[in-house]
NUDRENLO-903608 format. One record per residue (C-alpha): residue in three letters; x, y, z. Coordinates in steps of 0.001 Angstrom, whole numbers, padded with zeros to 6 digits, always signed. Layout:
REM NUDRENLO-903608
alaXYZ;...
//
This chain:
REM NUDRENLO-903608
met+111085+043473+174837;asn+111153+042323+178481;glu+113864+039828+177723;glu+115986+042440+175991;phe+115690+044782+178967;ala+116527+041894+181391;ala+119770+041125+179405;ala+120926+044701+179634;ala+120354+044846+183439;pro+123434+044406+185714;ser+121487+042389+188373;ala+117882+041154+188778;gly+117377+042699+192075;asn+118193+046297+191078;val+116253+048715+188623;pro+117971+048509+185228;glu+119634+051513+183794;tyr+119573+052397+180069;thr+120847+055214+177816;val+118505+057228+175690;ser+119844+055700+172475;glu+119248+052248+173980;ile+115624+052996+174737;ser+114968+054700+171404;gly+116521+051848+169537;ala+114634+049175+171566;ile+111322+051047+170884;arg+112150+051361+167139;arg+112976+047637+166859;thr+109878+046753+168793;leu+107580+048850+166463;glu+109198+047631+163290;gly+109215+044009+164425;thr+105729+043999+165801;phe+103798+045753+162917;gly+105968+045208+159817;arg+104155+046470+156676;val+100727+047981+157481;arg+097830+049669+155688;val+096567+052738+157473;arg+093246+054528+156483;gly+092745+058127+157165;glu+092442+061759+155895;ile+095471+063684+154798;thr+096172+066846+156782;glu+099129+069199+157430;phe+100451+068235+153990;lys+103940+069787+153159;arg+106280+069226+150228;tyr+109852+070262+151050;pro+112553+071421+148521;ser+114407+068145+149229;gly+111583+066218+147474;his+110418+064530+150712;val+106716+064794+151552;tyr+105468+065142+155247;phe+101847+064866+156239;ser+099520+063481+158998;leu+096728+060932+158774;lys+093785+061449+161006;asp+090396+059955+161804;glu+087777+060608+164477;asn+089917+059598+167399;gly+093503+059901+166473;lys+096290+061211+164267;ile+099602+059724+163075;ser+102526+061387+161304;gly+103583+060159+157917;val+106428+060694+155452;val+107120+059839+151779;trp+110751+059723+150871;arg+111719+061419+147588;gly+112467+058157+145810;ser+108872+056925+146547;val+106921+060081+145478;ser+106657+059023+141840;arg+105363+055600+142746;leu+102627+056628+145087;gly+099773+056095+142467;leu+098029+059353+143276;val+098770+063024+144020;pro+098324+063536+147750;glu+096532+066675+149054;asn+094826+067952+152171;gly+091415+066558+152713;leu+091930+063401+150659;glu+090892+060173+152270;ile+093376+057462+151491;ile+094762+054003+152378;ala+098478+054351+152905;thr+100818+051309+152675;gly+104128+051370+154521;lys+105725+050490+157792;ile+105879+052017+161318;ser+109216+053557+162372;ala+110412+055576+165333;tyr+112365+058846+165161;gly+114593+058819+168188;glu+115742+062338+168052;arg+112165+063614+168668;ser+110812+060607+170610;ser+108043+060197+167947;tyr+106970+057553+165659;gln+105741+057932+162078;leu+104404+055948+159098;val+106824+055644+156290;val+104493+055441+153168;glu+105426+053644+150016;arg+102046+053620+148166;met+098670+055494+148461;glu+095310+054598+147108;tyr+091899+056205+147487;ala+089877+054985+150367;gly+087041+053407+148439;glu+085098+054463+145377;gly+082536+056244+147334;ala+084885+058834+148763;leu+086618+059188+145405;leu+083249+059629+143574;ala+082226+062245+146228;arg+085407+064124+145543;ile+084885+063968+141792;glu+081300+065179+142150;arg+082442+068203+144307;leu+084895+069185+141534;arg+082322+068612+138883;gln+079745+070938+140643;lys+082427+073615+141163;leu+083437+073697+137396;ala+079786+073524+136313;glu+078974+076683+138386;glu+081925+078436+136686;gly+080405+077611+133248;val+083255+075262+132118;phe+080830+072725+130965;asp+078324+075105+129143;ala+077019+073914+125849;asp+077630+077270+124076;arg+081399+076826+124650;lys+081500+073676+122513;arg+082658+073795+118893;leu+081749+071753+115802;leu+084165+069188+114534;pro+085587+069912+111118;leu+084200+067718+108382;leu+087605+066509+106914;pro+090611+067486+109093;arg+093990+067656+107442;val+095903+066926+110693;ile+094653+064966+113742;gly+096416+065411+117125;val+096400+062513+119538;val+097215+062719+123229;thr+097690+059141+124644;ser+100252+056654+125784;ser+102816+055495+123108;gln+102409+052014+124547;gly+099289+049845+124477;ala+096530+049235+122017;val+094798+052718+122070;leu+097173+054221+119628;his+097159+051254+117379;asp+093326+051266+117243;ile+093160+054956+116429;arg+095827+054637+113678;thr+094147+051618+112061;thr+090751+053143+112180;leu+091990+056353+110447;ala+093796+054351+107793;arg+090684+052245+107202;arg+088207+055180+107020;phe+090112+058119+105545;pro+093958+058315+105899;arg+095041+061587+107507;phe+098289+062944+108917;met+098399+062066+112614;leu+100531+063923+115165;val+101033+061998+118451;trp+101993+063539+121838;pro+102899+060646+124048;val+102030+060982+127793;ala+101589+058889+130783;val+097853+058158+131247;gln+097859+057064+134962;gly+100086+057359+137969;glu+102209+060142+139418;gly+102607+063056+136910;ala+100050+061716+134378;ala+097678+064597+134882;ala+100490+067140+134407;gln+101683+065427+131155;val+098183+065335+129727;lys+097556+069034+130646;ala+100936+069991+129136;ala+100109+068089+125871;ile+096608+069742+125454;glu+098031+073205+126118;gly+101029+072511+123712;phe+098724+071592+120988;ser+096642+074550+121598;arg+099668+076927+121400;leu+100622+075673+117886;asp+100041+078308+115185;gly+100996+076158+112182;thr+103748+078495+111033;gly+106615+076320+112368;pro+107841+072844+111290;val+105063+071181+113452;pro+101595+071588+111828;arg+098571+072627+113843;pro+096035+069972+114157;asp+092399+070513+113067;val+091036+068216+115709;leu+092384+066777+118918;ile+091788+063231+120514;val+092526+062661+124102;ala+092362+058888+124722;arg+093230+056013+126944;gly+092048+052401+127555;gly+089693+051180+130283;gly+090677+050781+133822;ser+089574+051278+137462;leu+088339+054579+138773;glu+091812+055180+140313;asp+093496+054483+136888;leu+091267+057188+135310;met+091836+059805+137910;ala+094356+061732+135750;phe+091411+062707+133514;asn+089419+063947+136555;asp+092180+066389+137466;glu+091099+069948+137641;gly+094066+071223+135590;val+093361+068727+132813;val+089660+069609+132681;arg+090365+073273+132504;ala+092932+072820+129818;ala+090485+070852+127713;ala+087834+073553+128145;ala+090330+076333+127222;cys+091760+074382+124153;thr+091293+076349+120856;ile+091200+073059+118845;pro+087979+071049+118701;leu+088624+068129+121216;ile+087238+064620+121363;ser+087550+062752+124677;ala+087859+058955+124640;val+088734+057876+128019;gly+087923+054351+129152;his+085156+052167+127991;glu+081584+053264+127223;thr+080467+053067+130764;asp+083313+055129+132131;thr+082766+058837+132538;thr+085382+061328+133554;leu+085296+065088+133952;ile+087137+065730+130709;asp+084198+064228+128958;phe+082071+067247+130212;ala+084638+069784+129122;ser+085448+068253+125690;asp+083513+069293+122533;arg+082555+065641+121753;arg+082723+062465+123989;ala+083456+059109+122312;pro+082686+055904+124094;thr+086019+054320+122854;pro+089189+055402+121116;thr+088060+053683+117997;ala+084794+055585+118100;ala+086793+058861+118536;ala+088721+058128+115327;glu+085413+057447+113586;met+084093+060729+114716;ala+087138+062614+113415;val+086982+061543+109884;pro+084283+060262+107488;val+084398+057049+105656;arg+086197+057858+102272;thr+084220+055391+100278;glu+080920+056713+101672;leu+082032+060304+101025;leu+082862+059422+097397;ala+079617+057665+097087;asp+077670+060563+098549;leu+079541+063028+096238;glu+078692+060891+093215;his+075023+060745+094376;arg+074879+064439+094899;gly+076578+065045+091527;ala+074048+062759+089705;arg+071204+064708+091511;ala+072732+067950+090491;leu+072989+066825+086859;gly+069458+065555+086857;ala+068112+068710+088296;leu+070142+070776+085853;ser+068811+068583+082968;arg+065306+069036+084115;gln+065727+072792+084620;leu+067255+073015+080984;gln+064362+071019+079533;thr+061752+073232+081371;ser+063493+076307+080160;arg+063575+074952+076605;leu+059793+074258+076705;arg+059140+077745+078112;leu+061223+079246+075277;asp+059321+077249+072664;arg+056043+078330+074053;ala+057174+081996+074105;ala+058559+081729+070493;asn+055184+080214+069340;ala+053346+083137+070984;leu+055381+085743+069125;pro+054097+087088+065815;asp+055651+086391+062544;leu+058572+088783+062284;pro+058682+088850+058406;ser+054982+089812+058471;leu+055550+092536+060928;leu+058370+093897+058889;gln+056374+093737+055653;thr+053447+095570+057383;ala+055724+098212+058802;arg+057428+098680+055410;met+053980+099063+053629;arg+052873+101611+056351;leu+056093+103488+055835;asp+055689+103569+051975;asp+052044+104850+052418;arg+053143+107555+054784;gly+055918+108593+052381;arg+053468+108920+049362;arg+051044+110876+051540;leu+053754+113116+052547;glu+054938+113766+049031;val+051394+114787+048092;ala+050574+116779+051274;leu+053736+118784+051369;pro+053363+120720+048011;gly+049703+121363+048804;phe+050668+122728+052201;val+053292+124966+050580;gln+050798+126187+047908;lys+048281+126828+050736;gln+050693+128905+052659;arg+051783+130787+049560;val+048259+131707+048686;ala+047612+132920+052229;leu+050768+135034+052081;val+049687+136523+048695;ala+046279+137286+050212;val+047949+139113+053095;glu+050226+140995+050669;arg+047250+142216+048647;his+045692+143706+051648;met+048805+145513+052512;pro+049212+149139+051183;ser+051956+149978+048739;val+055284+151495+049648;glu+054488+154709+047850;thr+051158+155069+049691;leu+052896+154553+052922;leu+055595+157023+052116;ala+053178+159558+050871;ala+050984+159207+054080;arg+054028+159537+056162;arg+055269+162598+054239;thr+051821+164209+054471;arg+051629+163597+058277;leu+055147+164856+058663;ala+054309+168025+056701;leu+051099+168474+058779;leu+053141+168045+061993;gly+055802+170505+060745;ser+053231+173024+059708;ala+051469+172709+063039;leu+054620+172967+064844;gln+055669+176055+063047;asn+052260+177701+063552;gly+052336+176675+067207;gln+055872+178123+067457;arg+054843+181428+065819;his+051783+181632+067916;met+053821+180869+071037;val+056435+183368+070038;gln+053753+185966+069490;val+052172+185108+072889;arg+055506+185179+074641;glu+056451+188404+072902;ala+053119+190035+073886;arg+053694+188792+077465;leu+057249+189905+077276;gly+056176+193292+076031;arg+053799+193552+078869;leu+056058+191992+081484;arg+059213+193315+079799;ile+060970+189871+080307;ser+064071+188836+078354;pro+063322+186587+075227;ala+066429+184369+075896;pro+064590+181464+077716;leu+061995+181353+074933;ala+064638+181176+072283;ala+066313+178364+074208;leu+063009+176441+074373;val+062487+176980+070601;arg+066048+175660+069921;glu+065314+172642+072087;arg+062046+171822+070291;arg+063626+172254+066905;ala+066360+169753+067876;thr+063763+167303+068998;leu+061934+167701+065753;ala+065099+167213+063799;gly+065754+164020+065705;leu+062331+162657+065003;gly+062729+163564+061383;gly+065930+161682+061166;gln+064496+158652+062770;leu+061602+158728+060292;glu+063975+159004+057354;ala+066075+156202+058666;val+063058+153732+058607;ser+061627+155099+055435;pro+061701+152678+052541;gln+062752+155626+050345;ala+066031+155865+052387;val+066594+152082+051838;leu+066254+152703+048040;ala+068537+155567+048221;arg+071341+153252+049609;gly+071287+151282+046330;tyr+068491+148752+046884;ala+065683+148315+044313;leu+061959+147311+044803;val+060714+144591+042269;thr+056965+144731+041490;ala+054906+142792+039083;his+051258+143802+038362;gly+051495+146455+041055;gln+052506+143885+043817;pro+055961+143417+045413;val+057869+140329+044314;thr+059468+138476+047319;ser+060732+135205+045674;ala+062560+134526+042420;lys+060489+131336+041802;ala+057347+133556+041499;leu+058721+135106+038212;thr+058557+133425+034854;gln+060805+133610+031786;gly+060009+136855+029888;gln+057831+138409+032505;thr+057879+142184+032711;val+058548+143703+036117;gln+059116+147239+037459;leu+062263+148224+039320;thr+061870+151212+041717;phe+065165+153013+042662;gly+065730+155914+044914;asp+065360+158496+042094;gly+062812+156817+039880;ser+061508+153572+038243;arg+062426+151534+035177;asp+060804+148519+033539;ala+062690+145219+033130;thr+062141+141757+031548;ile+062947+138417+033225;gly+065281+136331+031168;thr+067681+137224+028198;gln+066470+138550+024729;asn+068070+140080+021692;gln+068949+143669+021942;gln+066670+144686+018964;asp+063603+142827+020574;arg+064068+144683+023931;pro+061580+147641+024294;gln+063193+151043+024706;gly+063660+152043+028382;gln+063602+148281+029603;leu+066231+146370+031331;asp+067140+142766+030883;leu+067457+140805+034144;
//
């Protein structure tokens, strides 16, 4: 630098004179020539992403700070997503910006500053998501036994997709739907997140079927290579996915945050394919075994039921014997009924005849009623005459009009006439006067035609007299005079 300044001076004895551009250019050339490519370790601060695509930030440590810039063309090749508070190692070159008299680090690549800092960052994010309940066990779903469609989120290049495809073909061939993504580097986390959310939004009604289970996989690598699967957006997308999700990131010893949010974690992509589907031959063998067991159990149940039925049949009485016994009992009851019914009828007939014998004759009843009616009429007439005489005597003494007494007499006569009419209405003689006849035999009323025999003589009582009659038909010359042939 001293030689360059000396060449620009007009004379060695005087203080050299420079323009601003000359000084800025000299400083820039000195910085770039002295340092060349450098690796600077520090914490990102004052991070800004401009619409032009350039990224500006500062790197700081305990004692200093340096400005940094990532040009738009280098952003996709950084290897990580920069953000405030992230401790990194930036690779680039020192350059000066003459218009502001400042220098800056032009960054071409970034990497995390050691696994310790990276693991601490991952642990802070894990604790934050765990406190929110993103990793709770009750959020996890069971995998379907035999999915029809399996969705796979992985790189289209490499052995991971081949391993999954060959494992599914070997165990149980299923339709596989692949969403290719970048699994490391700039934009990998955004692509994985978009793939998970895209699968979750499928409803199965369009041309693309909805998977029954989802596998998110990639091969092994360093901690920096797996950082896309430690991204907060990817982890939240896996936890919110409506499809049962299997994570298969890295090798068995590798653990990423998506493993905590997924429904099942597989140590390798091959193991994830084995979790997704059963072995077809084993499933068929298990079905055959279960079928054989079901047939055996059914056969045993049938045999047991047949033995129980045989025992029940042996315990039942002989049906023909039961029917014969019942038939004999029915015949006996029928014979007894045939004998008992005529006897019962004869007994009731005798009792009825005995009752009829104790009943008075119709003539006696009519005579008694007539006698009683005559007595009542005589007593009534005597009473009326006596009452009239008494009333006339009183009237003679009191000189009262006889009209009320005559009205009372007329009322009593009307009442007496009504009672007489009722008595005549219920009188047997009135029934005979209407054309009916009373049949008697041996002085007793005959109430049944079966009680009469052929040639028996009966007496018919009419309203105006009685006549004799004979049951059955006889010659006219054999009929006694005054008899009727019924």
